[in-house]
TIVOMI-443249 format. One record per residue (C-alpha): y, x, z. Coordinates in steps of 0.5 Angstrom, whole numbers, padded with zeros to 4 digits, always signed. Layout:
YXZ
...
//
This chain:
+0000+0000+0000
+0005+0006+0002
+0002+0011-0003
+0008+0010-0007
+0017+0010-0005
+0019+0004-0002
+0025+0000-0002
+0029-0001+0005
+0033-0008+0005
+0035-0008+0012
+0035-0003+0018
+0037-0006+0024
+0035-0005+0033
+0032-0010+0036
+0034-0015+0040
+0032-0017+0048
+0028-0023+0046
+0025-0020+0040
+0023-0014+0044
+0020-0019+0048
+0016-0023+0043
+0013-0016+0040
+0011-0014+0047
+0007-0021+0048
+0004-0021+0040
+0002-0013+0041
-0001-0015+0047
-0005-0021+0043
-0007-0016+0038
-0009-0010+0041
-0013-0013+0047
-0015-0006+0050
-0008-0004+0051
-0007-0003+0059
+0000-0006+0062
+0002+0001+0063
+0000+0003+0055
+0004-0004+0052
+0010-0002+0057
+0010+0005+0054
+0008+0002+0047
+0014-0002+0047
+0019+0001+0053
+0025-0005+0055
+0031+0001+0054
+0029+0006+0048
+0030+0004+0042
+0027+0000+0037
+0029-0002+0030
+0026-0006+0025
+0027-0006+0018
+0025-0010+0013
+0021-0006+0006
+0019-0008-0001
+0013-0004-0003
+0012-0002-0010
+0009-0007-0011
+0013-0012-0009
+0010-0014-0002
+0015-0015+0003
+0013-0011+0010
+0017-0011+0017
+0016-0004+0020
+0017-0003+0027
+0020+0003+0029
+0020+0007+0036
+0024+0014+0037
+0025+0015+0029
+0017+0014+0028
+0014+0008+0025
+0009+0005+0030
+0007-0002+0027
+0008-0005+0021
+0007-0013+0019
+0005-0017+0014
+0004-0025+0013
+0005-0024+0021
-0001-0019+0021
+0001-0013+0026
-0003-0006+0024
-0002+0000+0027
+0001+0006+0024
-0002+0014+0024
+0003+0015+0029
+0001+0010+0034
-0007+0012+0034
-0006+0019+0035
-0003+0016+0042
-0009+0011+0043
-0014+0014+0039
-0019+0009+0041
-0015+0003+0040
-0019+0001+0034
-0027+0002+0032
-0027+0008+0027
-0031+0010+0022
-0031+0018+0019
-0031+0021+0013
-0031+0028+0010
-0024+0032+0009
-0023+0032+0002
-0023+0025+0002
-0016+0025+0005
-0012+0026-0001
-0016+0020-0004
-0014+0016+0000
-0007+0018+0001
-0006+0016-0006
-0008+0010-0007
-0015+0009-0007
-0020+0005-0002
-0026+0009+0002
-0032+0007-0001
-0039+0007+0003
-0042+0013+0000
-0036+0016+0003
-0038+0015+0009
-0042+0020+0015
-0047+0016+0019
-0046+0019+0026
-0053+0020+0030
-0051+0014+0035
-0049+0009+0029
-0044+0005+0027
-0039+0001+0031
-0041-0007+0031
-0036-0009+0026
-0035-0016+0023
-0032-0017+0015
-0025-0017+0016
-0024-0012+0022
-0019-0008+0022
-0021-0001+0023
-0019+0007+0023
-0022+0012+0019
-0022+0019+0021
-0024+0026+0019
-0031+0028+0021
-0030+0033+0027
-0023+0030+0029
-0022+0024+0033
-0015+0023+0031
-0015+0017+0025
-0012+0019+0018
-0012+0012+0016
-0012+0005+0018
-0016-0001+0013
-0019-0007+0013
-0027-0007+0013
-0029-0012+0007
-0036-0012+0010
-0040-0013+0017
-0043-0007+0019
-0051-0010+0018
-0048-0012+0011
-0046-0004+0010
-0053-0002+0012
-0056-0007+0008
-0052-0005+0002
-0055+0002+0002
-0049+0004+0004
-0046+0003-0003
-0040-0001-0005
-0033-0002-0002
-0033-0001+0006
-0026-0001+0007
-0019-0004+0004
-0014+0002+0006
-0007+0000+0008
-0003+0006+0010
-0006+0013+0011
-0003+0021+0013
+0001+0024+0008
+0004+0017+0006
+0011+0014+0005
+0011+0011+0011
+0008+0017+0015
+0013+0020+0011
+0019+0016+0014
+0016+0019+0021
+0018+0026+0023
+0012+0028+0019
+0009+0030+0025
+0001+0032+0023
-0005+0030+0027
-0007+0032+0033
-0014+0035+0034
-0018+0031+0039
-0025+0032+0041
-0030+0027+0039
-0033+0023+0045
-0041+0024+0043
-0043+0030+0042
-0050+0032+0042
-0053+0036+0048
-0056+0043+0047
-0060+0040+0053
-0062+0034+0049
-0064+0038+0043
-0068+0043+0048
-0072+0037+0051
-0073+0035+0045
-0077+0041+0042
-0081+0041+0049
-0083+0034+0047
-0085+0036+0041
-0091+0040+0043
-0091+0046+0039
-0089+0041+0032
-0085+0044+0027
-0078+0044+0030
-0073+0039+0025
-0067+0044+0023
-0061+0038+0023
-0055+0041+0018
-0048+0042+0021
-0043+0037+0021
-0037+0042+0021
-0031+0039+0017
-0029+0046+0015
-0036+0048+0011
-0043+0045+0010
-0048+0049+0011
-0055+0049+0008
-0059+0051+0013
-0066+0050+0010
-0063+0057+0006
-0061+0061+0009
-0063+0067+0014
-0060+0068+0021
-0056+0074+0018
-0053+0069+0014
-0052+0064+0018
-0048+0069+0023
-0044+0071+0017
-0042+0064+0015
-0039+0063+0023
-0036+0069+0022
-0033+0067+0016
-0031+0060+0019
-0028+0064+0026
-0024+0069+0022
-0021+0063+0017
-0019+0058+0024
-0016+0066+0027
-0012+0065+0021
-0009+0058+0021
-0008+0060+0029
-0004+0066+0026
+0000+0063+0021
+0002+0056+0025
+0004+0061+0031
+0009+0065+0028
+0012+0058+0024
+0013+0056+0030
+0016+0061+0033
+0020+0062+0028
+0022+0055+0025
+0021+0049+0031
+0023+0053+0037
+0030+0055+0040
+0032+0061+0045
+0035+0054+0050
+0028+0051+0049
+0025+0056+0054
+0022+0056+0059
+0017+0052+0055
+0010+0050+0057
+0005+0053+0053
+0001+0046+0052
+0007+0043+0049
+0009+0049+0044
+0001+0047+0042
+0001+0041+0042
+0009+0039+0039
+0010+0045+0035
+0004+0048+0033
+0001+0043+0031
+0006+0040+0027
+0006+0046+0023
-0001+0046+0020
-0002+0045+0012
-0005+0039+0011
-0013+0037+0011
-0013+0043+0016
-0014+0042+0023
-0012+0048+0029
-0020+0047+0033
-0019+0053+0038
-0026+0053+0039
-0028+0054+0032
-0024+0061+0033
-0025+0067+0036
-0021+0066+0041
-0024+0060+0044
-0020+0058+0049
-0011+0058+0048
-0009+0062+0053
-0014+0068+0050
-0010+0067+0044
-0004+0067+0047
-0005+0073+0052
-0007+0077+0045
+0000+0075+0043
+0003+0078+0049
-0001+0084+0049
+0002+0086+0042
+0009+0084+0045
+0011+0077+0041
+0011+0074+0047
+0012+0074+0056
+0008+0068+0059
+0008+0067+0066
+0006+0061+0071
+0012+0058+0074
+0008+0052+0076
+0001+0053+0079
-0003+0052+0074
+0002+0051+0069
+0004+0056+0064
+0010+0057+0061
+0013+0061+0054
+0019+0065+0057
+0020+0070+0054
+0020+0071+0046
+0021+0077+0042
+0026+0074+0036
+0026+0081+0033
+0019+0083+0033
+0017+0086+0026
+0011+0081+0025
+0015+0075+0025
+0016+0076+0018
+0019+0082+0014
+0024+0082+0008
+0022+0079+0001
+0025+0082-0006
+0027+0075-0011
+0021+0077-0015
+0016+0077-0009
+0019+0070-0007
+0018+0068-0014
+0011+0070-0014
+0009+0067-0008
+0011+0061-0010
+0007+0061-0016
+0001+0063-0013
+0002+0057-0008
+0004+0052-0013
-0003+0054-0018
-0008+0055-0011
-0006+0047-0010
-0006+0045-0017
+0001+0042-0017
+0003+0043-0024
+0003+0037-0027
-0003+0035-0032
+0001+0033-0038
+0007+0036-0037
+0006+0043-0036
+0014+0045-0034
+0014+0040-0028
+0011+0042-0021
+0010+0036-0016
+0012+0036-0010
+0007+0035-0005
+0008+0034+0003
+0010+0041+0005
+0015+0042-0001
+0018+0035+0000
+0020+0037+0007
+0022+0045+0005
+0026+0043-0001
+0028+0036-0001
+0034+0032+0003
+0032+0026+0006
+0037+0022+0001
+0032+0026-0004
+0025+0024-0002
+0024+0018-0003
+0027+0018-0011
+0024+0025-0013
+0017+0027-0014
+0016+0033-0019
+0021+0039-0020
+0022+0043-0026
+0020+0050-0024
+0028+0053-0025
+0029+0047-0020
+0024+0049-0015
+0024+0056-0016
+0032+0056-0015
+0031+0052-0009
+0027+0056-0005
+0032+0062-0006
+0037+0058-0004
+0033+0056+0003
+0032+0064+0005
+0037+0069+0008
+0040+0073+0004
+0038+0081+0007
+0041+0087+0004
+0039+0094+0005
+0043+0100+0005
+0040+0107+0003
+0042+0114+0005
+0040+0120+0003
+0034+0123+0008
+0034+0117+0012
+0030+0110+0012
+0033+0105+0009
+0037+0100+0013
+0037+0092+0012
+0042+0088+0014
+0043+0081+0014
+0047+0077+0009
+0049+0079+0003
+0052+0085+0002
+0061+0085+0002
+0064+0087-0005
+0067+0095-0006
+0072+0095-0009
+0074+0102-0013
+0081+0104-0016
+0083+0110-0019
+0088+0114-0017
+0093+0120-0021
+0097+0124-0016
+0102+0128-0018
+0098+0134-0019
+0095+0130-0025
+0089+0130-0020
+0085+0123-0020
+0082+0120-0014
+0078+0114-0012
+0080+0110-0007
+0076+0104-0004
//
């Protein structure tokens, strides 16, 4: 529904009487919310806005905003939560999981087909046709889509998991999500996980029979365990661990450079991870410290402290905070020439397959490019950029530097453009020419 830009008809603050009615409607639509959660969801004093929009197919939709994020949308008097709401209340709706690559298709407007739904060991939640459901990615409980079941659970299984399972209304990375702060899903561990002790007990019950090898449900990569030797399995796990380490490093430095200010310190380490690093994670990827070589976020920060990038202290008992950051640390970035910047951008566009298929002179603007290069007024209007426009916008948003080199010394790099140097040639009475600058 929100795969394309919508048109805003009106935007007004909600009145007191309408606020009370909305709270009652939410309580009726989502009876699982406790009284405390309901008061937090629809607060008494914080500003709430109601926005009337028209979607690209002409549907009239009412959107409710809280703290600059859309939290609910209403279609024909039926209320639906947005992904921003479901990240706070992840168990509000019955959830079904799919594979991470499916997300891009859902965000593009596709419905969720049953072959793309992952059957968990504990079985599906029991739903009826027409039930509002959440869609998650395998390995993370944070919902990425909201849809309506087109079959009951029994009908899905009876159909052999074939056909359309859910009519998708809203997803992470669609235009309704873009209307908010564009934060990324948090990483939430699944409620039900296979226990090692349980597996050991099952092995004992088999009475010496050949053990059954189950396939990994790692969302980053599916491994055919039956075809791998133990050494190959170890190598694959090490590779995944290295990839997660690299992702943590990328999000860590991005957060320090772009999200955290000196005035934010001291900053709780939990807040730094949840509110800053998560929002820097590229679309389609998830930060999971347990899949890294560090295993704990505190150990990751200890490493960064050892590198003298920051300093962490326990200001309150059991609660650690970042108290100091070396903003000039060499690991936080280096200077790049304009040609190096161009090559990085070109490689990024090619790696993410953003070149328009019908016109090679145009580049599709994904969520990251939209956030970095477009003004708010442009974000609903521009879906493609010409190559030269893309490159010039990127260069305009970088801080200019200049380098001064003296013979026999290391070059000196300074911020800002180099000041112009005027050279004048003057002739003295002795007919000798001199230069003045």
